[in-house]
C-alpha positions in Angstrom: 179.1 106.0 113.5 179.7 103.8 110.4 179.8 100.1 111.1 183.3 98.6 110.8 184.4 96.0 108.3 184.5 92.3 109.3 187.2 90.3 107.5 187.9 86.6 108.2 190.9 84.5 107.2 190.4 80.8 106.5 192.4 77.8 105.3 193.9 74.5 106.4 196.7 74.5 108.9 200.0 75.8 107.6 198.4 77.9 104.9 199.8 81.2 106.1 196.6 82.9 107.2 197.7 83.6 110.7 200.8 85.4 109.4 198.7 87.5 107.1 196.3 88.4 109.9 199.3 89.7 111.9 200.8 91.6 109.0 197.8 93.3 107.5 197.1 95.7 110.4 200.3 97.7 109.9 199.3 98.9 106.4 195.7 99.6 107.5 196.8 101.6 110.6 199.2 103.7 108.5 196.1 104.8 106.6 194.4 105.8 109.9 192.2 102.7 110.2 191.4 101.4 113.7 192.0 97.6 113.6 191.0 94.8 115.9 192.9 91.5 115.5 191.4 88.4 117.0 191.1 84.6 116.4 188.9 81.6 116.8 188.6 79.8 118.9 189.7 82.6 121.2 189.4 86.3 121.8 187.9 86.9 125.2 189.1 85.0 128.3 186.2 82.5 128.3 186.7 81.6 124.7 190.5 81.2 125.2 189.8 78.7 128.0 187.6 76.8 125.6 190.4 76.9 123.1 192.7 75.2 125.5 190.3 72.3 125.9 189.8 72.0 122.2 193.5 72.0 121.3 194.9 69.8 124.1 196.4 66.6 122.5 195.3 64.6 125.5 191.6 65.1 124.6 191.6 62.7 121.6 188.5 61.0 122.9 186.5 64.2 122.2 183.5 63.4 120.0 182.6 65.5 116.9 179.4 66.7 118.6 181.3 67.8 121.7 183.9 69.5 119.6 181.4 71.5 117.5 179.5 72.6 120.6 182.6 73.9 122.2 183.6 75.8 119.1 180.2 77.4 118.9 180.2 78.3 122.6 183.5 80.0 122.1 182.1 81.8 119.0 179.0 83.1 120.8 181.2 84.7 123.5 183.6 86.0 120.9 180.9 87.7 118.8 179.2 89.2 121.8 182.3 90.4 123.7 184.8 91.2 121.0 183.6 91.3 117.4 180.4 93.2 117.7 181.7 95.9 120.0 184.7 96.5 117.6 182.4 96.7 114.6 180.2 99.2 116.4 183.3 101.3 117.1 183.9 101.3 113.4 187.0 99.1 113.5 188.3 96.8 110.8 188.0 93.4 112.5 190.6 90.8 111.2 189.6 87.4 112.5 191.7 84.2 112.2 188.9 81.7 111.3 185.2 82.1 111.9 182.0 80.3 111.0 183.3 78.9 107.7 185.8 76.9 109.7 182.9 75.0 111.3 181.5 74.1 107.9 184.9 73.0 106.6 186.3 71.2 109.7 183.2 69.7 111.4 181.1 69.6 108.3 183.3 68.4 105.4 186.0 67.0 107.7 184.0 65.3 110.4 180.9 64.6 108.4 178.4 66.5 110.5 175.3 67.6 108.6 175.9 71.0 107.0 172.3 72.2 107.3 172.5 71.6 111.1 175.8 73.4 111.4 174.5 76.4 109.5 171.6 76.8 111.9 173.9 76.4 114.9 176.3 79.0 113.4 173.4 81.4 112.9 172.4 81.0 116.5 176.0 81.4 117.9 176.7 84.4 115.8 173.3 86.1 116.1 173.3 86.2 112.3 176.6 88.0 112.0 178.5 87.2 108.8 181.8 88.4 107.4 182.0 91.2 104.8 185.0 89.6 103.2 186.6 86.2 103.6 190.2 85.6 102.5 190.8 81.9 101.8 194.5 80.9 101.8 194.5 77.7 99.7 197.4 75.2 99.7 197.7 71.5 99.1 197.5 69.1 102.0 201.1 68.0 101.2 202.4 71.5 101.5 200.5 71.9 104.8 202.2 68.8 106.2 205.6 70.0 105.1 205.1 73.4 106.7 203.9 72.0 110.0 206.8 69.6 110.1 209.3 72.4 109.4 208.0 74.3 112.5 209.5 71.6 114.7 206.7 71.5 117.2 204.2 68.9 118.2 200.8 68.8 116.6 197.8 69.9 118.6 194.6 67.8 118.7 193.3 69.3 115.5 196.5 69.3 113.5 197.1 65.6 114.2 194.3 64.6 111.9 194.9 62.2 109.0 195.8 63.5 105.5 192.4 62.4 104.1 190.7 64.5 106.9 192.5 67.6 105.6 191.8 66.8 102.0 188.1 66.9 102.9 188.5 70.2 104.7 190.3 71.8 101.8 187.6 70.6 99.4 185.0 71.9 101.8 186.6 75.4 101.9 186.8 75.5 98.1 183.1 74.6 97.8 182.2 77.4 100.2 184.2 79.8 98.1 182.4 78.7 94.9 179.1 79.1 96.6 179.7 82.6 97.9 182.1 84.3 95.3 180.9 87.8 96.3 182.4 87.3 99.8 185.4 85.0 99.2 188.7 85.9 97.7 190.9 82.8 97.2 194.6 83.3 97.4 197.4 80.9 96.5 199.0 80.2 99.9 202.0 78.6 98.2 203.1 82.0 96.8 205.5 84.3 98.5 204.7 86.0 101.8 205.1 89.5 100.4 203.0 88.9 97.3 200.1 87.5 99.4 200.4 90.3 101.9 199.9 92.8 99.1 196.9 91.0 97.8 195.4 90.7 101.3 195.6 94.5 101.9 194.4 95.2 98.4 191.3 93.1 98.9 190.5 94.7 102.2 191.0 98.2 100.7 188.8 97.3 97.8 186.0 96.2 100.1 186.4 99.4 102.2 186.3 101.5 99.1 183.1 99.8 97.9 181.1 100.8 100.9 
């Protein structure tokens, strides 16, 4: 059986990536594709429990080292229990965040050494890398506006300062420039339908190139 396609969606909070992750499967399934939709941190039950700890607003004392180790623990379980089995079935796996998020949030955002994070990512993922990464890029100001319009409280990660998110956005854009063969950068400020069409087109293009 042909290995499936691993597609990840990245971007700062409020960029629209989660909406696109949920919309893309409909078009792909109409074409007869088997699709697995998942997220990080999360996926299997163990990783979802870790997510609860990471996102809880009351855990503000969590250190960057503790934070990254929890993310990587969740990722290791996610890869082994959800992502790899789906790829082995031949599914198109659509994942809301993956290893690039660690380099952007804990690396560029928190200031942890990127070379160390890359080695830790490689261990947690057993070397698995996305075939395609869709980066939904928006300004930090638009991110704040969108989160405020949702009318809900911020989780522990979303409550970070504006400068923290500027560093994360810059980190994502650096990653995209470093790996242009894997990244497709989309303007998250554009309309939902326009971006949905570009998302599906990028996935179809990668499927067709195999």
